[in-house]
N, C-alpha and C positions, 0 to 999 in steps of 0.2 A: 442368200438370200439378202435383201435389203428389208430394213421395218415396214414399206408400204407392200413390198410380195406379200411379208408375213403375214400383214393383216388380210389382205383381200384370198389369200390361201383359208384362212382361219374363217374368214363368213363367206366363203364360197363350200367348205365343209358344213360350215351349220346350217347352209340352205338344202344343201345334196341331204344332210342328214336327217332336216325338219319334215322337207319335201314326202323321203321314204317312209318317215315314220308315218307320214298323214296317209299316207297311201296304203300304209299295212293295216291304219284304225280301219280306213273308210271297207277295204277289203272284206276286212272282220263280220262289218255291217252286212255283206250280202248273203254272208254263210250264215246267217242269225235265224231261227229256227221261226217258221213261221207258216199264213197264208196267206196269196195272193190271191184277187179275183175282184170282175167289173161286174157289174149288172148288167143279164145277156139275155136271148132269146133262149128257152126250154122247150120251141117245139118237134126239136129233134128227139125228145124223150133225155137229153142229158143234161147235164152240168158243169162245167170246167173250171177249174181253178190256175189260172195264168201259172204259178209256182207255190210247190211246195218245198221248204227245207225241213229236213224229217232225220233227228238225229239217229235212229234206227229205222230198220224196216217196219211200217204200219198201215194205217188205210185213213184215206180221205173220206169223211163221214159227211153226207147231205142231211142236215137238221131243219125240219119245218121251225118259223121262229116268229116272234110277231114284235112288237113297239115297246115289250118287255124286257124284250132280249136275253130269254131263258130259250136255253135247247128243246124243241120239241121232237115229234115223233122223227125215225131217222126215214129218208124218202129214197136213199140212193147210198151207193160207197164204191169205191176204188180202191185198189192195193196202192201202196206206194214203198219206194225202196230207201235207205237208208241214204240221205245226200239228197242233193236238186234233183226236183221232179217238175217238169215243166209242163203244160198243157193236159194237166190229169181231168179226164171225164170219168165222171161216174153217172154210170146208167141211173137214170129213176125208175123205182119201183112203183109208185101211186102216181098219181096225175098232180101235176102243179100247174095252179093257172098265173097269168101274167098277172101283175101286182105280187102274189107270192111274196115273199121274202124268207130266205133260205141263208144257213148259217154252214160254210164249209170248215166243218173241224179237224184238226190231225185226231187221231186216235192211235193207240197202241195195238201190238200183235201181243200183249200179253194176259196172261193168268188163264185163257180159254183152254178146252181140250184137244183144240185142233190147230194146227200152225196151217197158217193158208187159206182159212178157213173164217168170214167174218161172225163172230158168235155173240158181239152186243147188244142188249134189248135195254131202252131207257133205262137209267140206273142202276145196272150191273155194273161188276169190275172186269169181266172179261172184255177183252180189246177196248179196255173205257179212253175216256178222255184223259190227251194230255195237258197238263198245265204246265207254263212257267211265272214263278213267282207270283204262285197261288193267283193267275189268268188263266182263262181258257184261250191254246192256241186255234184262233178263227178268223175269218172273216164274214161280213156279212154281204149278201147279192140281193136283187130283187130282180125278179124273175119277169121278162119285156113278153 
């Protein structure tokens, strides 16, 4: 191998290595814990999160909220499995009007008396909200 061939091989290996490393970093971001949702119609009595990434089994919980962005009363919930959950629909348990703001929040399946039964009430520890870096894992949407 001559000098130019060695340099070309080194540069190619470096570029491939950088591309592979960047791909791994991007793939890692797609598996980050979170909730994703869009403004949507609630006329069918449900609210849907486009995607939820959960570290373990838990709940997608729909809270009322307002401009202050504090979680209010629970108006719906749906079970989640560990990992990626797509198009998670929560049946609303109260009337939600067009223009109402809703918080789609990730809750745990911890601390309750029964597995698979949603036991959270506002402020309780049972099946409570999950936080990452001190922040609630959630998305806010507006009912249409």
